[in-house]
C-alpha positions in Angstrom: -29.7 -26.5 24.3 -26.2 -27.8 23.7 -25.1 -27.8 20.1 -24.2 -31.5 20.0 -27.6 -32.5 21.2 -29.6 -30.0 19.1 -29.6 -32.1 15.8 -30.6 -35.2 17.6 -33.6 -33.5 19.3 -34.6 -31.9 16.0 -34.6 -35.3 14.2 -36.7 -36.9 17.0 -39.1 -33.9 16.9 -39.4 -34.1 13.1 -40.1 -37.9 13.2 -43.0 -37.2 15.6 -44.3 -34.3 13.5 -44.2 -36.3 10.2 -46.2 -39.1 11.8 -48.7 -36.4 13.1 -49.0 -34.8 9.7 -50.1 -38.0 8.1 -52.5 -38.9 10.9 -54.0 -35.4 10.7 -54.2 -35.6 6.9 -56.3 -38.9 7.2 -58.4 -37.3 9.9 -59.2 -34.2 7.8 -59.7 -36.1 4.6 -62.1 -38.8 6.1 -63.5 -36.6 8.9 -62.2 -39.0 11.6 -63.4 -42.2 9.9 -60.4 -43.4 8.0 -61.1 -46.6 5.9 -59.1 -49.6 7.2 -57.5 -50.3 3.8 -55.8 -46.9 3.7 -54.7 -47.0 7.3 -53.2 -50.5 6.8 -51.2 -49.2 3.8 -49.9 -46.3 5.9 -48.9 -48.6 8.7 -46.9 -50.8 6.3 -45.0 -47.9 4.7 -44.9 -45.3 7.5 -41.3 -46.1 8.6 -40.0 -45.8 5.0 -41.9 -42.5 4.4 -40.5 -41.0 7.6 -37.0 -42.2 6.9 -37.2 -40.7 3.4 -38.3 -37.4 4.7 -35.6 -37.3 7.4 -32.9 -38.1 5.0 -34.2 -35.4 2.6 -34.2 -32.9 5.4 -30.7 -33.8 6.3 -29.6 -33.4 2.6 -31.1 -29.9 2.7 -29.1 -29.1 5.9 -32.2 -28.4 8.0 -30.2 -29.7 11.0 -27.3 -27.3 10.6 -29.1 -23.9 10.9 -29.2 -21.7 13.9 -33.0 -21.3 14.1 -32.9 -18.3 16.5 -31.7 -16.3 13.5 -34.2 -17.8 11.0 -35.2 -15.5 8.1 -36.6 -15.5 4.6 -33.8 -17.8 3.3 -34.7 -20.4 5.9 -38.4 -20.3 4.9 -37.4 -21.0 1.3 -35.0 -23.8 2.5 -37.8 -25.5 4.5 -40.2 -25.2 1.5 -37.7 -26.8 -0.8 -36.9 -29.6 1.7 -40.5 -30.4 2.4 -41.5 -30.3 -1.2 -38.7 -32.6 -2.2 -39.3 -35.0 0.7 -43.0 -35.3 -0.3 -42.2 -35.8 -4.0 -39.8 -38.6 -3.2 -42.4 -40.2 -0.8 -45.1 -40.1 -3.4 -42.7 -41.6 -6.0 -42.0 -44.4 -3.7 -45.7 -45.2 -3.0 -46.3 -45.3 -6.8 -43.4 -47.6 -7.4 -44.7 -50.2 -4.8 -48.3 -49.5 -6.0 -49.5 -48.6 -2.6 -51.5 -45.6 -3.6 -53.3 -43.3 -1.2 -55.9 -40.7 -2.1 -54.3 -37.7 -3.8 -55.8 -35.4 -1.2 -53.7 -37.1 1.4 -50.5 -36.1 -0.4 -51.6 -32.5 -0.6 -52.6 -32.4 3.0 -49.4 -34.1 4.2 -47.3 -31.6 2.3 -49.2 -28.6 3.8 -49.1 -30.1 7.3 -45.4 -30.8 7.0 -44.8 -27.2 6.1 -46.9 -26.1 9.0 -45.3 -28.4 11.6 -41.6 -28.4 10.4 -41.6 -24.6 9.7 -43.7 -23.9 12.8 -41.3 -25.8 15.1 -38.3 -23.8 13.9 -39.9 -20.4 14.0 -41.7 -21.3 17.2 -38.3 -21.9 18.7 -37.1 -18.5 17.6 -40.3 -16.9 19.0 -39.6 -18.5 22.4 -36.0 -17.3 22.4 -37.1 -13.8 21.6 -39.8 -14.0 24.2 -37.4 -14.8 27.0 -34.2 -13.1 25.8 -35.0 -10.7 23.0 -37.5 -8.2 21.9 -40.4 -8.7 24.3 -38.2 -9.3 27.4 -36.2 -6.2 26.5 -39.3 -4.1 26.3 -40.6 -5.5 29.6 -37.3 -5.1 31.4 -36.6 -1.6 30.0 -40.0 -0.5 31.0 -39.1 -1.1 34.6 -35.6 0.4 34.9 -36.4 3.7 33.3 -33.0 4.0 31.5 -34.1 2.9 28.0 -32.4 4.9 25.2 -34.7 5.8 22.4 -33.1 5.3 19.0 -34.1 6.9 15.7 -32.9 4.9 12.7 -32.0 6.7 9.4 -32.3 4.3 6.4 -35.3 2.1 5.8 -33.3 -0.5 3.8 -32.0 -3.9 4.6 -29.3 -2.4 6.9 -31.9 -0.4 8.9 -34.0 -3.6 9.3 -31.0 -5.5 10.5 -30.1 -2.7 13.0 -33.6 -2.9 14.5 -33.4 -6.7 14.8 -29.9 -6.4 16.4 -31.1 -3.9 18.9 -34.0 -6.1 19.9 -31.8 -9.2 20.1 -29.5 -7.4 22.6 -31.6 -6.0 25.5 -28.4 -5.4 27.5 -27.8 -2.3 25.3 -31.0 -0.7 26.8 -31.7 0.8 23.3 -35.2 0.7 21.9 -35.8 1.6 18.2 -38.7 4.1 18.0 -38.9 5.4 14.5 -37.3 5.3 11.0 -36.6 8.1 8.5 -35.9 7.6 4.8 -36.0 9.9 1.8 -37.8 7.3 -0.3 -41.4 8.5 -0.2 -42.7 5.0 -1.1 -41.6 3.8 2.3 -43.3 6.6 4.3 -46.2 5.6 6.5 -45.1 2.0 6.4 -43.5 -0.2 9.1 -40.3 -2.3 9.2 -40.3 -4.9 11.9 -43.1 -3.0 13.6 -41.2 0.4 13.6 -42.9 3.2 11.6 -41.2 5.1 8.8 -42.2 8.7 9.7 -40.9 10.6 6.8 -37.8 12.1 5.1 -34.4 12.9 6.8 -35.2 16.6 6.7 -37.7 16.0 9.6 -35.0 14.6 11.9 -34.8 17.6 14.3 -38.5 17.9 14.8 -39.0 14.1 15.2 -36.0 13.8 17.5 -37.5 16.6 19.7 -41.1 15.3 19.7 -40.2 11.7 20.4 -37.4 12.6 22.9 -34.8 10.6 20.9 -31.5 9.9 22.7 -29.6 8.4 19.8 -29.6 8.6 16.0 -28.2 5.6 14.1 -27.4 6.1 10.4 -27.9 2.7 8.7 -26.9 3.5 5.1 -23.6 1.6 4.5 -23.9 1.8 0.7 -24.6 5.5 0.6 -22.1 7.9 -1.0 -19.9 9.9 1.4 -21.4 13.2 0.4 -24.9 11.9 1.2 -23.7 10.7 4.6 -22.2 14.2 5.2 -25.6 15.8 4.3 -27.4 13.6 6.8 -24.9 14.3 9.6 -25.3 18.0 8.9 -29.1 17.7 9.3 -28.6 15.8 12.5 -26.2 18.3 14.2 -28.9 20.4 15.8 -30.9 17.4 17.1 -28.7 17.2 20.2 -28.6 13.4 20.0 -25.7 11.0 20.1 -24.9 10.2 16.4 -23.8 6.6 15.5 -23.4 5.0 12.1 -22.5 1.8 10.3 -19.2 1.4 8.4 -19.3 1.7 4.7 -20.3 -1.3 2.6 -16.7 -1.9 1.6 -15.9 -2.5 5.3 -18.8 -4.9 5.8 -17.1 -7.9 4.4 -20.0 -10.3 4.7 -22.7 -7.7 4.3 -24.1 -8.5 7.8 -24.7 -6.0 10.4 -24.1 -6.5 14.2 -24.2 -4.2 17.1 -20.4 -4.4 17.3 -20.2 -2.7 13.9 -22.4 0.3 14.9 -19.9 3.0 15.9 -19.9 6.6 16.8 -19.9 9.1 14.0 -16.3 10.3 13.5 -15.0 13.6 12.2 -13.9 11.7 9.0 -17.5 11.2 8.2 -18.0 14.9 8.1 -15.5 15.3 5.2 -17.8 13.6 2.8 -14.9 12.2 0.7 -15.4 9.1 -1.4 -13.1 6.2 -1.3 -10.1 6.2 -3.6 -10.1 4.3 -6.8 -6.6 2.8 -7.4 -5.1 1.4 -10.6 -4.0 -1.8 -9.0 -2.2 -3.1 -12.1 -0.1 0.1 -12.4 0.8 0.1 -8.7 1.7 -3.6 -8.6 4.1 -3.0 -11.5 6.4 -0.8 -9.5 6.0 -2.3 -6.0 5.5 -6.1 -6.4 8.7 -8.1 -5.7 10.7 -4.9 -5.1 12.7 -3.8 -2.0 10.8 -0.7 -0.8 12.2 1.8 1.8 10.0 4.1 3.8 11.8 6.8 5.7 9.9 8.0 8.7 8.1 4.7 8.5 6.9 4.8 12.1 5.1 8.1 11.8 1.4 8.7 11.0 1.9 8.9 7.2 4.9 6.6 7.0 3.2 3.7 8.9 0.1 3.9 6.8 2.3 3.9 3.7 3.8 0.7 5.0 0.4 -0.9 5.5 -0.8 0.1 2.0 2.5 -1.0 0.3 2.4 -4.4 2.1 -0.8 -5.2 0.2 1.1 -5.1 -3.1 3.6 -7.8 -1.9 7.0 -6.2 -2.1 10.0 -8.5 -1.8 11.1 -6.6 1.3 9.7 -3.6 3.2 12.3 -1.5 5.0 11.0 0.7 7.8 13.5 3.5 8.6 12.8 5.7 11.7 14.7 7.4 14.5 12.0 6.5 17.0 12.1 2.7 17.8 8.7 2.1 19.6 6.4 3.0 16.7 8.5 1.2 14.2 8.6 -1.9 16.4 4.8 -2.0 16.8 4.3 -1.5 13.1 6.7 -4.4 12.3 4.7 -6.6 14.7 1.4 -5.6 13.1 2.7 -6.2 9.5 4.1 -9.6 10.5 0.6 -10.6 11.8 -1.3 -9.2 8.9 1.2 -10.0 6.1 3.2 -13.0 7.2 4.6 -13.7 3.7 6.3 -10.3 3.5 9.8 -9.7 5.0 10.0 -6.5 7.0 13.0 -4.9 8.6 13.1 -2.0 11.0 16.2 0.2 10.5 16.8 2.6 13.4 18.6 5.5 11.8 18.5 9.3 11.2 18.3 10.7 7.7 20.8 13.3 8.9 23.4 10.5 9.2 24.8 10.2 5.6 27.2 7.4 6.5 24.4 5.3 8.0 22.2 5.9 5.0 25.0 4.9 2.7 25.4 1.6 4.4 21.6 0.9 4.4 21.4 1.6 0.7 24.5 -0.4 -0.1 23.3 -3.4 2.0 19.6 -3.6 1.0 19.6 -2.0 -2.4 16.0 -0.5 -2.3 14.4 0.0 -5.7 11.6 2.4 -4.5 11.9 5.0 -1.7 9.1 6.9 0.0 10.6 9.8 1.9 8.2 10.7 4.7 10.8 11.5 7.4 10.5 15.2 8.3 10.0 17.7 11.1 6.5 19.1 10.4 5.2 20.9 13.5 5.0 24.6 12.5 5.3 26.3 15.9 8.1 24.1 17.1 10.1 24.6 13.9 9.7 28.4 14.3 11.4 28.0 17.6 14.0 25.5 16.3 14.7 26.6 12.7 18.2 25.0 12.4 16.8 21.6 13.3 14.1 21.9 10.6 16.9 22.8 8.1 19.1 19.9 9.2 16.3 17.4 8.9 14.0 18.6 6.1 16.7 20.0 3.8 19.9 18.0 4.4 18.2 14.9 5.5 16.3 14.9 2.2 19.5 15.7 0.3 21.2 12.7 2.0 18.4 10.3 1.0 18.2 11.7 -2.5 21.9 11.4 -3.1 21.9 7.8 -1.8 19.0 7.0 -4.1 20.8 8.4 -7.1 24.1 6.7 -6.2 22.5 3.2 -5.7 20.2 3.2 -8.7 16.9 3.6 -6.9 14.1 3.5 -9.6 11.7 5.9 -8.0 12.0 8.4 -5.1 8.8 9.9 -3.8 9.0 12.9 -1.5 6.0 13.5 0.9 5.5 17.3 0.8 3.0 19.7 2.1 0.7 22.6 1.1 2.8 24.7 3.5 5.6 24.6 1.0 3.6 26.9 -1.3 4.5 30.6 -0.7 5.7 29.6 2.8 5.3 31.9 5.8 7.0 29.5 8.2 10.3 27.6 8.5 8.7 24.2 8.1 7.0 25.1 4.9 10.2 26.8 3.5 12.4 23.8 4.3 9.9 21.5 2.6 9.9 23.7 -0.5 13.7 23.4 -0.5 13.3 19.7 -0.4 11.0 19.9 -3.4 13.6 22.0 -5.3 16.3 19.5 -4.5 14.5 16.5 -5.9 13.3 18.3 -9.0 16.8 19.5 -9.7 18.4 16.1 -9.1 15.9 14.4 -11.4 17.5 16.1 -14.4 20.9 14.7 -13.4 20.1 11.1 -12.4 18.6 7.9 -13.7 16.4 7.8 -10.6 12.9 9.2 -11.1 12.5 11.8 -8.4 9.0 13.1 -7.7 7.1 14.9 -4.9 3.5 14.6 -3.7 2.0 17.7 -2.0 -1.2 17.6 0.1 -2.7 19.4 3.1 -3.6 18.2 6.6 -4.5 14.6 7.4 -7.0 13.8 10.1 -5.6 12.1 13.1 -1.9 12.4 12.2 0.5 13.2 15.0 0.3 16.9 15.9 -2.8 17.6 13.9 -5.7 19.6 15.2 -8.1 16.7 15.8 -6.2 14.9 18.6 -5.7 18.3 20.2 -9.4 19.1 20.1 -10.3 15.7 21.5 -7.9 16.1 24.4 -9.3 19.5 25.1 -12.9 18.3 25.0 -12.0 15.4 27.3 -10.6 17.9 29.8 -13.8 19.9 29.7 -12.5 22.7 27.5 -11.8 25.2 26.4 -11.2 24.2 22.8 -8.7 26.6 21.3 -8.9 28.0 17.8 -6.2 30.4 16.6 -8.5 32.6 14.4 -12.3 32.5 13.7 -11.8 32.5 9.9 -8.8 30.1 9.6 -9.3 27.3 7.1 -7.4 24.2 6.2 -7.6 21.4 3.7 -8.1 17.9 5.1 -8.1 14.3 4.0 -7.9 11.0 5.9 -4.6 9.2 6.3 -5.5 6.1 4.2 -6.8 8.4 1.4 -3.6 10.4 1.4 -1.3 7.4 1.4 -3.2 5.6 -1.3 -3.0 8.6 -3.6 0.7 9.0 -2.8 1.3 5.4 -3.9 -0.8 6.0 -7.1 1.1 9.1 -7.8 4.4 7.2 -7.5 3.1 4.8 -10.2 2.4 7.7 -12.5 5.8 9.4 -11.9 8.0 10.0 -14.9 10.5 12.2 -13.0 10.6 15.8 -11.9 6.8 16.3 -11.2 5.2 17.7 -8.2 1.9 15.9 -7.8 -0.9 17.9 -6.1 -3.7 15.9 -4.5 -7.3 17.1 -4.8 -8.1 18.1 -1.2 -11.7 19.1 -1.8 -13.1 22.2 -0.2 -11.1 23.9 2.6 -12.7 23.4 6.1 -13.2 26.2 8.5 -11.4 25.2 11.7 -14.1 26.9 13.9 -16.7 24.7 12.2 -14.5 21.6 12.8 -14.2 22.4 16.5 -18.0 22.9 16.8 -18.7 19.6 14.9 -16.3 17.7 17.1 -17.8 19.1 20.3 -21.3 18.0 19.1 -20.1 14.6 18.0 -18.8 14.2 21.5 -22.3 14.7 22.9 -21.8 18.4 24.0 -23.1 21.7 22.8 -20.5 24.4 21.8 -20.2 27.3 24.2 -23.0 25.9 26.5 -21.0 22.8 27.6 -17.6 23.3 26.0 -16.3 26.8 25.5 -14.3 27.8 22.4 -11.4 30.2 22.9 -9.8 32.2 20.0 -6.1 32.5 20.8 -4.7 34.4 17.8 -2.5 33.1 14.9 0.8 31.5 15.9 4.1 32.5 14.5 4.4 31.5 10.9 0.7 30.4 10.7 -1.3 31.3 7.6 -5.0 32.1 7.6 -5.5 29.8 4.7 -3.2 27.4 2.8 -2.5 27.1 -0.9 -1.9 23.9 -2.8 0.1 25.2 -5.8 2.0 28.3 -7.0 0.7 30.2 -10.0 3.7 29.5 -12.1 3.2 25.7 -11.6 0.0 25.7 -13.7 -1.6 22.5 -12.7 -2.8 20.0 -15.3 -5.0 17.0 -14.9 -3.9 13.4 -14.9 -5.8 10.2 -15.7 -6.8 10.1 -12.0 -9.4 12.6 -11.0 -7.8 13.3 -7.6 -4.2 13.8 -8.7 -2.9 16.8 -10.6 0.6 17.7 -11.9 2.4 21.0 -11.3 4.8 22.2 -14.0 8.4 21.9 -12.8 10.2 25.1 -11.8 13.8 24.3 -12.9 16.9 25.4 -11.0 20.5 25.5 -12.0 22.2 22.6 -10.2 25.5 24.6 -9.8 23.7 27.5 -8.1 21.7 25.1 -5.9 24.8 23.3 -4.8 26.5 26.6 -3.9 23.5 27.9 -1.9 23.2 24.6 0.0 27.0 24.7 0.7 26.6 28.2 2.2 23.6 27.1 4.2 25.6 24.2 5.6 28.5 26.5 6.7 26.0 28.7 8.5 24.5 25.7 10.3 27.9 24.8 11.6 28.0 28.2 13.3 24.5 27.6 14.6 23.4 31.1 13.5 19.8 30.7 12.7 19.3 34.3 11.5 21.9 33.8 8.8 20.4 30.3 8.1 17.0 31.9 7.5 18.6 34.4 5.1 20.0 31.5 3.1 16.5 29.9 3.0 15.1 33.2 1.7 17.6 33.0 -1.2 16.7 29.4 -1.9 12.9 30.1 -1.6 12.2 33.6 -2.9 8.5 33.3 -2.0 9.4 32.7 1.7 8.1 35.5 4.0 9.8 35.3 7.3 8.1 35.9 10.7 4.6 35.3 9.4 4.5 38.3 7.1 2.3 36.3 4.7 -0.2 35.6 7.5 -0.5 39.3 8.3 -1.1 40.0 4.6 -3.8 37.4 4.4 -5.7 39.0 7.3 -5.4 42.4 5.8 
């Protein structure tokens, strides 16, 4: 039925049904022998009564609803419309003193409800009969490819998932059973689907009912509860799918488009970050903000998060043009009121940086530009030093010279007792900004955290590509562990730490519990629909040069203390003499000119006494 004709057809149908309701009311009341005086009254006022009811229905918007999706709200709407329409009709009859027996009014009201409501829900039933639930069951019974789905969550979201699956037979997915930890819901049914018990029974039920797919329909559940459910489902050998969190369901409605595969991020069990919006807005709103390395994984997400706080201008500085261009296009689409500029430049180029700072006068700088790949930097140590040490020095000096209010360095847990060049150079970067803070009006600070899921060069994209190729998935050591958080969580906490900065601090983010990489590999294989070792082999390759068995987030002498944010801690500054630092950096620069990486590493050892070259620290960890 075309949308422009639907209201007209509904009005005509309602006119007929209203007439019928009165005729049936007379027939029932007088058992087919309606007195002529009452029938004459009805004939005189019938047109007015029908018109009153149609106008009332129109006022209650009964002709605007899509009745194929009718639900409880629509039932209440029909009851209110019919009740009001009959009340107005009765009032009119009393005013003109054309009274009918009171039983006629009651019967007309009841029959209106039956006919008006029945016509709407009958339409929905017909639609489902030919294109929804029943047709899907019939069709799927013939093709033999129906996927059996087990829904976890017997709440509103679970009910909507079941309705959505039935309304979309093209998915060839049939809900079979529901699990929920609420014992009051056990042995009951939702939309005809039984609630068979608690989530702990998932493996047995999935096996007994030959389940192909498990759908977790609990958008309001805490992350750690979702993690527990996923852990219980791992051995079911079913495809795992889930709904996004309730904060992602803007209108609270569920559709099949929102049901997605369970991702590795769901396994972390980390709650969403609470931000002090007022505190953050105070140092970002209406300010010129510069993000170095703005096209990278962390830098680009920083730009997205910063844009929400409406800076005056957002400067995206990166040496690689493609990512920066795509990001600028995305920000222009999502935040059209914010001016963004892409600056193609290297942080090694001091003259270029000077011109940028002089021209745009940024007030806040997030320094995310760095070489961060551990094995590559072991093979190219001088490049790591040029970028991570002297690139940071260039950006920090420009910030001090041009009165930047806050400079936030993105650091890493690999800077703590480093065993590789990348970590050692990032530790030197921390030392530089902590030392400069004492000799500048700019508030210099650093934020240190571990690995972020999905960032360029991280283990997750590597595992995914290896799984796609059929394996093997390579793990360097069976006991190696790492801290993980998601990119949005890391960047939000970086921005919050920047708001808290008073100068000289190293903020350490709460990374939760370390994750065993072997477990991560096995989980990712299962989430991809395979079984570790049976379908995808796992190969242990041995620790790479400079790689630790486990990472540390802070040094003992830093003595972490809490902040007013439960996921952010402050390390006590380890102060350095600026004259000695300048001398050591000058010596390092001379060595770089000679391109002698052995001497360069010796200079790094002097700058970072805890640095153990050639992976000595990794060997000690294994011992």
